[in-house]
MIFIBA-908253 format. One record per atom (N, C-alpha, C, O): x, y, z; atom name; residue in three letters; residue number from 1. Coordinates in steps of 0.05 Angstrom, whole numbers, plus 32768, in hexadecimal, padded with zeros to 4 digits. Example, Ala and Ser with C-alpha at 12.3 -4.5 7.8 and 13.67 -1.06 7.14 Angstrom:
c1, c2, c3, atom, type, seq
8108, 7F8E, 809C, N, Ala, 1 .
80F6, 7FA6, 809C, CA, Ala, 1 .
8108, 7FBE, 809C, C, Ala, 1 .
811D, 7FBE, 80A9, O, Ala, 1 .
8101, 7FD3, 808E, N, Ser, 2 .
8111, 7FEB, 808F, CA, Ser, 2 .
8102, 8001, 809D, C, Ser, 2 .
810C, 8017, 80A1, O, Ser, 2 .
END
This chain:
c1, c2, c3, atom, type, seq
7F51, 7F9B, 8004, N, Met, 1 .
7F4A, 7FA6, 7FEB, CA, Met, 1 .
7F33, 7F95, 7FDE, C, Met, 1 .
7F20, 7FA0, 7FD4, O, Met, 1 .
7F36, 7F7B, 7FE0, N, Lys, 2 .
7F22, 7F69, 7FD4, CA, Lys, 2 .
7F07, 7F6F, 7FE0, C, Lys, 2 .
7EF3, 7F6F, 7FD2, O, Lys, 2 .
7F06, 7F72, 7FFB, N, Glu, 3 .
7EED, 7F77, 8009, CA, Glu, 3 .
7EE1, 7F92, 8000, C, Glu, 3 .
7EC9, 7F94, 7FFD, O, Glu, 3 .
7EF1, 7FA6, 7FFD, N, Ala, 4 .
7EE7, 7FC0, 7FF5, CA, Ala, 4 .
7EDB, 7FBF, 7FD9, C, Ala, 4 .
7EC8, 7FCD, 7FD4, O, Ala, 4 .
7EE6, 7FAF, 7FC7, N, Leu, 5 .
7EDC, 7FAE, 7FAC, CA, Leu, 5 .
7EC3, 7F9D, 7FAA, C, Leu, 5 .
7EB4, 7F9F, 7F96, O, Leu, 5 .
7EBD, 7F8D, 7FBE, N, Glu, 6 .
7EA4, 7F7D, 7FBE, CA, Glu, 6 .
7E8C, 7F8F, 7FBE, C, Glu, 6 .
7E77, 7F87, 7FB3, O, Glu, 6 .
7E8E, 7FA7, 7FC9, N, Asn, 7 .
7E77, 7FB9, 7FCA, CA, Asn, 7 .
7E76, 7FCC, 7FB2, C, Asn, 7 .
7E63, 7FDC, 7FB0, O, Asn, 7 .
7E89, 7FC9, 7FA0, N, Val, 8 .
7E8A, 7FDB, 7F89, CA, Val, 8 .
7E79, 7FCC, 7F72, C, Val, 8 .
7E7F, 7FB5, 7F6B, O, Val, 8 .
7E66, 7FDA, 7F66, N, Pro, 9 .
7E54, 7FCD, 7F52, CA, Pro, 9 .
7E62, 7FCB, 7F36, C, Pro, 9 .
7E55, 7FD3, 7F23, O, Pro, 9 .
7E7A, 7FC1, 7F35, N, Met, 10 .
7E87, 7FBD, 7F1B, CA, Met, 10 .
7E9D, 7FA8, 7F1E, C, Met, 10 .
7EA5, 7FA2, 7F34, O, Met, 10 .
7EA5, 7F9E, 7F08, N, Thr, 11 .
7EBB, 7F89, 7F08, CA, Thr, 11 .
7ED5, 7F96, 7F0E, C, Thr, 11 .
7ED8, 7FAE, 7F0D, O, Thr, 11 .
7EE9, 7F85, 7F14, N, Val, 12 .
7F04, 7F8F, 7F19, CA, Val, 12 .
7F0E, 7F9D, 7F00, C, Val, 12 .
7F1C, 7FB1, 7F02, O, Val, 12 .
7F08, 7F92, 7EE9, N, Ala, 13 .
7F11, 7F9E, 7ECF, CA, Ala, 13 .
7F04, 7FB9, 7ECC, C, Ala, 13 .
7F12, 7FCC, 7EC3, O, Ala, 13 .
7EEB, 7FBC, 7ED2, N, Asp, 14 .
7EDD, 7FD6, 7ED0, CA, Asp, 14 .
7EE8, 7FEA, 7EE4, C, Asp, 14 .
7EED, 8001, 7EDD, O, Asp, 14 .
7EED, 7FE1, 7EFC, N, Phe, 15 .
7EF8, 7FF3, 7F11, CA, Phe, 15 .
7F14, 7FFC, 7F08, C, Phe, 15 .
7F1B, 8014, 7F0B, O, Phe, 15 .
7F24, 7FE9, 7EFE, N, Ala, 16 .
7F3F, 7FF0, 7EF5, CA, Ala, 16 .
7F3E, 8005, 7EDF, C, Ala, 16 .
7F4D, 8019, 7EE0, O, Ala, 16 .
7F2C, 8002, 7ECC, N, Ala, 17 .
7F29, 8015, 7EB7, CA, Ala, 17 .
7F20, 8030, 7EC2, C, Ala, 17 .
7F29, 8045, 7EB9, O, Ala, 17 .
7F0D, 8030, 7ED6, N, His, 18 .
7F03, 8048, 7EE2, CA, His, 18 .
7F19, 8058, 7EEF, C, His, 18 .
7F19, 8071, 7EED, O, His, 18 .
7F2C, 804B, 7EFC, N, Ile, 19 .
7F43, 8059, 7F09, CA, Ile, 19 .
7F5B, 805C, 7EF7, C, Ile, 19 .
7F6F, 8068, 7EFF, O, Ile, 19 .
7F5A, 8052, 7EDF, N, Gly, 20 .
7F6F, 8057, 7ECB, CA, Gly, 20 .
7F88, 8045, 7ECE, C, Gly, 20 .
7F9E, 804D, 7EC9, O, Gly, 20 .
7F83, 802B, 7ED6, N, Val, 21 .
7F99, 8018, 7ED8, CA, Val, 21 .
7F90, 7FFF, 7EC9, C, Val, 21 .
7F79, 7FFC, 7EC3, O, Val, 21 .
7FA3, 7FED, 7EC4, N, Ser, 22 .
7F9C, 7FD4, 7EB7, CA, Ser, 22 .
7F8E, 7FC1, 7ECB, C, Ser, 22 .
7F92, 7FC4, 7EE3, O, Ser, 22 .
7F7F, 7FAE, 7EC0, N, Arg, 23 .
7F72, 7F9A, 7ED1, CA, Arg, 23 .
7F87, 7F89, 7EDF, C, Arg, 23 .
7F84, 7F81, 7EF6, O, Arg, 23 .
7F9D, 7F83, 7ED1, N, Val, 24 .
7FB2, 7F73, 7EDD, CA, Val, 24 .
7FBF, 7F81, 7EF5, C, Val, 24 .
7FC3, 7F75, 7F0A, O, Val, 24 .
7FC4, 7F9B, 7EF2, N, Thr, 25 .
7FCF, 7FAB, 7F09, CA, Thr, 25 .
7FBD, 7FAA, 7F21, C, Thr, 25 .
7FC6, 7FA5, 7F37, O, Thr, 25 .
7FA3, 7FAF, 7F1D, N, Leu, 26 .
7F91, 7FAF, 7F33, CA, Leu, 26 .
7F8E, 7F93, 7F3F, C, Leu, 26 .
7F8C, 7F90, 7F57, O, Leu, 26 .
7F8C, 7F7F, 7F2E, N, Ser, 27 .
7F8A, 7F63, 7F37, CA, Ser, 27 .
7FA2, 7F5A, 7F48, C, Ser, 27 .
7F9E, 7F4C, 7F5C, O, Ser, 27 .
7FB9, 7F64, 7F41, N, Arg, 28 .
7FD1, 7F5D, 7F51, CA, Arg, 28 .
7FCF, 7F68, 7F6D, C, Arg, 28 .
7FD8, 7F5B, 7F80, O, Arg, 28 .
7FC4, 7F80, 7F70, N, Ile, 29 .
7FC0, 7F8C, 7F8A, CA, Ile, 29 .
7FAA, 7F7E, 7F99, C, Ile, 29 .
7FAD, 7F77, 7FB0, O, Ile, 29 .
7F93, 7F79, 7F8C, N, Val, 30 .
7F7D, 7F6B, 7F99, CA, Val, 30 .
7F85, 7F4F, 7FA3, C, Val, 30 .
7F7B, 7F47, 7FB8, O, Val, 30 .
7F96, 7F41, 7F94, N, Asn, 31 .
7F9E, 7F26, 7F9B, CA, Asn, 31 .
7FB8, 7F25, 7FAB, C, Asn, 31 .
7FC4, 7F10, 7FAD, O, Asn, 31 .
7FC0, 7F3C, 7FB5, N, Cys, 32 .
7FD8, 7F3E, 7FC7, CA, Cys, 32 .
7FF2, 7F36, 7FBA, C, Cys, 32 .
8004, 7F2C, 7FC7, O, Cys, 32 .
7FF4, 7F3A, 7F9F, N, His, 33 .
800D, 7F35, 7F91, CA, His, 33 .
801D, 7F4E, 7F8D, C, His, 33 .
8034, 7F4E, 7F84, O, His, 33 .
8011, 7F65, 7F94, N, Ala, 34 .
801E, 7F7F, 7F92, CA, Ala, 34 .
8012, 7F91, 7FA7, C, Ala, 34 .
7FFC, 7F8C, 7FB1, O, Ala, 34 .
8021, 7FA5, 7FAE, N, Gly, 35 .
8018, 7FB8, 7FC3, CA, Gly, 35 .
800E, 7FD2, 7FB6, C, Gly, 35 .
8010, 7FD7, 7F9E, O, Gly, 35 .
8002, 7FE2, 7FC8, N, Phe, 36 .
7FF9, 7FFD, 7FC0, CA, Phe, 36 .
800F, 8011, 7FBE, C, Phe, 36 .
8020, 8013, 7FD0, O, Phe, 36 .
8010, 801E, 7FA8, N, Thr, 37 .
8022, 8035, 7FA5, CA, Thr, 37 .
8012, 804E, 7FAE, C, Thr, 37 .
7FFA, 804D, 7FB1, O, Thr, 37 .
8020, 8064, 7FB3, N, Pro, 38 .
8012, 807D, 7FBA, CA, Pro, 38 .
7FFD, 8084, 7FA4, C, Pro, 38 .
7FE7, 808C, 7FAB, O, Pro, 38 .
8005, 8082, 7F8B, N, Glu, 39 .
7FF3, 8089, 7F75, CA, Glu, 39 .
7FDA, 8076, 7F75, C, Glu, 39 .
7FC4, 8080, 7F71, O, Glu, 39 .
7FDE, 805D, 7F78, N, Met, 40 .
7FC8, 804A, 7F78, CA, Met, 40 .
7FB5, 804F, 7F8F, C, Met, 40 .
7F9C, 804E, 7F8D, O, Met, 40 .
7FC1, 8055, 7FA6, N, Ser, 41 .
7FB1, 805B, 7FBE, CA, Ser, 41 .
7F9F, 8073, 7FB9, C, Ser, 41 .
7F88, 8073, 7FC0, O, Ser, 41 .
7FAA, 8088, 7FAD, N, Leu, 42 .
7F9A, 809F, 7FA6, CA, Leu, 42 .
7F83, 8099, 7F92, C, Leu, 42 .
7F6C, 80A1, 7F96, O, Leu, 42 .
7F89, 808A, 7F7E, N, Arg, 43 .
7F75, 8082, 7F6A, CA, Arg, 43 .
7F5E, 8073, 7F77, C, Arg, 43 .
7F47, 8079, 7F72, O, Arg, 43 .
7F65, 805E, 7F87, N, Val, 44 .
7F50, 804E, 7F94, CA, Val, 44 .
7F41, 805E, 7FA8, C, Val, 44 .
7F28, 805C, 7FA8, O, Val, 44 .
7F4E, 806E, 7FB8, N, Ser, 45 .
7F40, 807E, 7FCC, CA, Ser, 45 .
7F2D, 8091, 7FBF, C, Ser, 45 .
7F16, 8094, 7FC8, O, Ser, 45 .
7F35, 809E, 7FAA, N, Glu, 46 .
7F23, 80B1, 7F9C, CA, Glu, 46 .
7F0B, 80A3, 7F90, C, Glu, 46 .
7EF5, 80AD, 7F91, O, Glu, 46 .
7F10, 808C, 7F84, N, Ala, 47 .
7EFA, 807D, 7F77, CA, Ala, 47 .
7EE6, 8072, 7F8C, C, Ala, 47 .
7ECE, 8071, 7F86, O, Ala, 47 .
7EEF, 806C, 7FA4, N, Leu, 48 .
7EDE, 8062, 7FB9, CA, Leu, 48 .
7ED3, 8078, 7FCB, C, Leu, 48 .
7EC5, 8073, 7FDF, O, Leu, 48 .
7ED8, 8091, 7FC3, N, Gly, 49 .
7ECC, 80A8, 7FD1, CA, Gly, 49 .
7EDA, 80AE, 7FEB, C, Gly, 49 .
7ECE, 80B9, 7FFD, O, Gly, 49 .
7EF4, 80A5, 7FEE, N, Gln, 50 .
7F03, 80AA, 8006, CA, Gln, 50 .
7F15, 80C2, 8004, C, Gln, 50 .
7F27, 80C6, 8015, O, Gln, 50 .
7F12, 80D2, 7FEE, N, Gly, 51 .
7F23, 80E9, 7FEB, CA, Gly, 51 .
7F3F, 80E1, 7FE5, C, Gly, 51 .
7F44, 80CC, 7FD8, O, Gly, 51 .
7F52, 80F1, 7FEE, N, Ser, 52 .
7F6E, 80EB, 7FEA, CA, Ser, 52 .
7F7B, 80E5, 8004, C, Ser, 52 .
7F91, 80EF, 800B, O, Ser, 52 .
7F6E, 80D5, 8014, N, Ser, 53 .
7F77, 80CE, 802F, CA, Ser, 53 .
7F91, 80BD, 8030, C, Ser, 53 .
7FA0, 80BF, 8043, O, Ser, 53 .
7F96, 80AE, 801B, N, Gly, 54 .
7FAD, 809C, 801B, CA, Gly, 54 .
7FAB, 8085, 802D, C, Gly, 54 .
7FBF, 8078, 8035, O, Gly, 54 .
7F92, 807E, 8035, N, Ile, 55 .
7F8E, 8067, 8048, CA, Ile, 55 .
7F9A, 804D, 803E, C, Ile, 55 .
7FA5, 803D, 804D, O, Ile, 55 .
7F97, 8048, 8024, N, Trp, 56 .
7FA1, 802F, 8019, CA, Trp, 56 .
7FC0, 802D, 801A, C, Trp, 56 .
7FCB, 8018, 8020, O, Trp, 56 .
7FCD, 8044, 8015, N, Phe, 57 .
7FEA, 8044, 8016, CA, Phe, 57 .
7FF3, 8042, 8033, C, Phe, 57 .
8007, 8034, 8038, O, Phe, 57 .
7FE5, 804E, 8046, N, Arg, 58 .
7FED, 804C, 8062, CA, Arg, 58 .
7FEA, 802F, 806C, C, Arg, 58 .
7FFB, 8025, 807A, O, Arg, 58 .
7FD4, 8022, 8063, N, Met, 59 .
7FD1, 8006, 806B, CA, Met, 59 .
7FE7, 7FF5, 805F, C, Met, 59 .
7FF1, 7FE2, 806C, O, Met, 59 .
7FEE, 7FFA, 8046, N, Gln, 60 .
8004, 7FEB, 8039, CA, Gln, 60 .
801E, 7FEF, 8048, C, Gln, 60 .
802C, 7FDB, 804D, O, Gln, 60 .
8024, 8008, 804F, N, Asn, 61 .
803D, 800E, 805E, CA, Asn, 61 .
803D, 7FFF, 8079, C, Asn, 61 .
8051, 7FF4, 8081, O, Asn, 61 .
8026, 8000, 8087, N, Ala, 62 .
8025, 7FF2, 80A1, CA, Ala, 62 .
8029, 7FD4, 809D, C, Ala, 62 .
8037, 7FC7, 80AD, O, Ala, 62 .
801D, 7FC9, 8089, N, His, 63 .
8021, 7FAC, 8084, CA, His, 63 .
803E, 7FA6, 807C, C, His, 63 .
8049, 7F92, 8086, O, His, 63 .
804A, 7FB6, 806B, N, Asp, 64 .
8066, 7FB1, 8063, CA, Asp, 64 .
8079, 7FB3, 807B, C, Asp, 64 .
808B, 7FA3, 807F, O, Asp, 64 .
8074, 7FC7, 808C, N, Phe, 65 .
8085, 7FCA, 80A4, CA, Phe, 65 .
8081, 7FB3, 80B7, C, Phe, 65 .
8095, 7FA9, 80C2, O, Phe, 65 .
8069, 7FAA, 80BA, N, Trp, 66 .
8064, 7F93, 80CC, CA, Trp, 66 .
8072, 7F7A, 80C2, C, Trp, 66 .
807E, 7F6B, 80D1, O, Trp, 66 .
8071, 7F75, 80A8, N, Arg, 67 .
8080, 7F5E, 809C, CA, Arg, 67 .
809E, 7F61, 80A0, C, Arg, 67 .
80AB, 7F4D, 80A7, O, Arg, 67 .
80A8, 7F79, 809B, N, Ala, 68 .
80C5, 7F7D, 809E, CA, Ala, 68 .
80CE, 7F7A, 80BB, C, Ala, 68 .
80E3, 7F6F, 80C0, O, Ala, 68 .
80BD, 7F82, 80CE, N, Ser, 69 .
80C5, 7F80, 80EA, CA, Ser, 69 .
80C5, 7F63, 80F3, C, Ser, 69 .
80D2, 7F5D, 8108, O, Ser, 69 .
80B8, 7F51, 80E5, N, Arg, 70 .
80B8, 7F35, 80ED, CA, Arg, 70 .
80CB, 7F24, 80DC, C, Arg, 70 .
80CE, 7F0C, 80E2, O, Arg, 70 .
80D7, 7F2F, 80C8, N, Ala, 71 .
80E9, 7F20, 80B7, CA, Ala, 71 .
8104, 7F1B, 80C6, C, Ala, 71 .
810D, 7F2C, 80D5, O, Ala, 71 .
8110, 7F04, 80C0, N, Lys, 72 .
812A, 7EFF, 80CC, CA, Lys, 72 .
813E, 7F10, 80BD, C, Lys, 72 .
813F, 7F12, 80A5, O, Lys, 72 .
814F, 7F1D, 80CD, N, Arg, 73 .
8164, 7F2D, 80C1, CA, Arg, 73 .
817C, 7F2F, 80D5, C, Arg, 73 .
8179, 7F29, 80ED, O, Arg, 73 .
8192, 7F36, 80CB, N, Lys, 74 .
81AA, 7F39, 80DB, CA, Lys, 74 .
81A7, 7F4F, 80EF, C, Lys, 74 .
819C, 7F64, 80E8, O, Lys, 74 .
81B0, 7F4B, 8107, N, Lys, 75 .
81AF, 7F5F, 811C, CA, Lys, 75 .
81C3, 7F76, 8115, C, Lys, 75 .
81D9, 7F71, 810B, O, Lys, 75 .
81BA, 7F8E, 811A, N, Ile, 76 .
81CA, 7FA5, 8114, CA, Ile, 76 .
81D0, 7FB3, 812E, C, Ile, 76 .
81BE, 7FBB, 813C, O, Ile, 76 .
81EA, 7FB6, 8133, N, Arg, 77 .
81F2, 7FC4, 814C, CA, Arg, 77 .
81ED, 7FE2, 8149, C, Arg, 77 .
81F2, 7FED, 8134, O, Arg, 77 .
81E4, 7FEE, 815F, N, Pro, 78 .
81E1, 800C, 815E, CA, Pro, 78 .
81FD, 8019, 815C, C, Pro, 78 .
8211, 800F, 8166, O, Pro, 78 .
81FE, 8030, 814F, N, Ile, 79 .
8217, 803E, 814C, CA, Ile, 79 .
8219, 8051, 8164, C, Ile, 79 .
8206, 805E, 816C, O, Ile, 79 .
8231, 8052, 8170, N, Arg, 80 .
8235, 8064, 8186, CA, Arg, 80 .
823B, 8080, 817A, C, Arg, 80 .
824C, 8083, 8169, O, Arg, 80 .
822C, 8093, 8184, N, Ile, 81 .
822F, 80AE, 817A, CA, Ile, 81 .
823A, 80BF, 8191, C, Ile, 81 .
822F, 80C0, 81A7, O, Ile, 81 .
8250, 80CC, 818C, N, Asn, 82 .
825D, 80DE, 819F, CA, Asn, 82 .
824B, 80F6, 81A1, C, Asn, 82 .
8248, 8104, 818D, O, Asn, 82 .
8240, 80FB, 81B9, N, Ala, 83 .
822E, 8112, 81BD, CA, Ala, 83 .
823B, 812C, 81B7, C, Ala, 83 .
822D, 813E, 81AD, O, Ala, 83 .
8255, 8130, 81BC, N, Ala, 84 .
8263, 8149, 81B7, CA, Ala, 84 .
8264, 814E, 8199, C, Ala, 84 .
8260, 8165, 8190, O, Ala, 84 .
8269, 813A, 8189, N, Lys, 85 .
826B, 813C, 816C, CA, Lys, 85 .
8250, 8140, 815E, C, Lys, 85 .
824E, 814C, 8149, O, Lys, 85 .
823C, 8134, 816B, N, Ala, 86 .
8221, 8135, 815F, CA, Ala, 86 .
8215, 8151, 8161, C, Ala, 86 .
8205, 8158, 8150, O, Ala, 86 .
821D, 8160, 8175, N, Ala, 87 .
8212, 817B, 8179, CA, Ala, 87 .
821F, 8190, 8168, C, Ala, 87 .
8217, 81A7, 8169, O, Ala, 87 .
END
């Protein structure tokens, strides 16, 4: 996000105002203290001329999943499902 905003000819505060959010909210995302919500993804994509592609939200989900997949957690045993009952 920080790299994308480097090419925008306005301050973070001005960009935040342009997309209708507070400077603090946008700064938290830019500085990796918060993630993209679907709504924020749409606002940023539209402001950057990316339409409503949701690219920022998809990147956030991929990052969140990557972090979760590498976190230590308790092993969970698969549940045995009786094929006759499942049908």
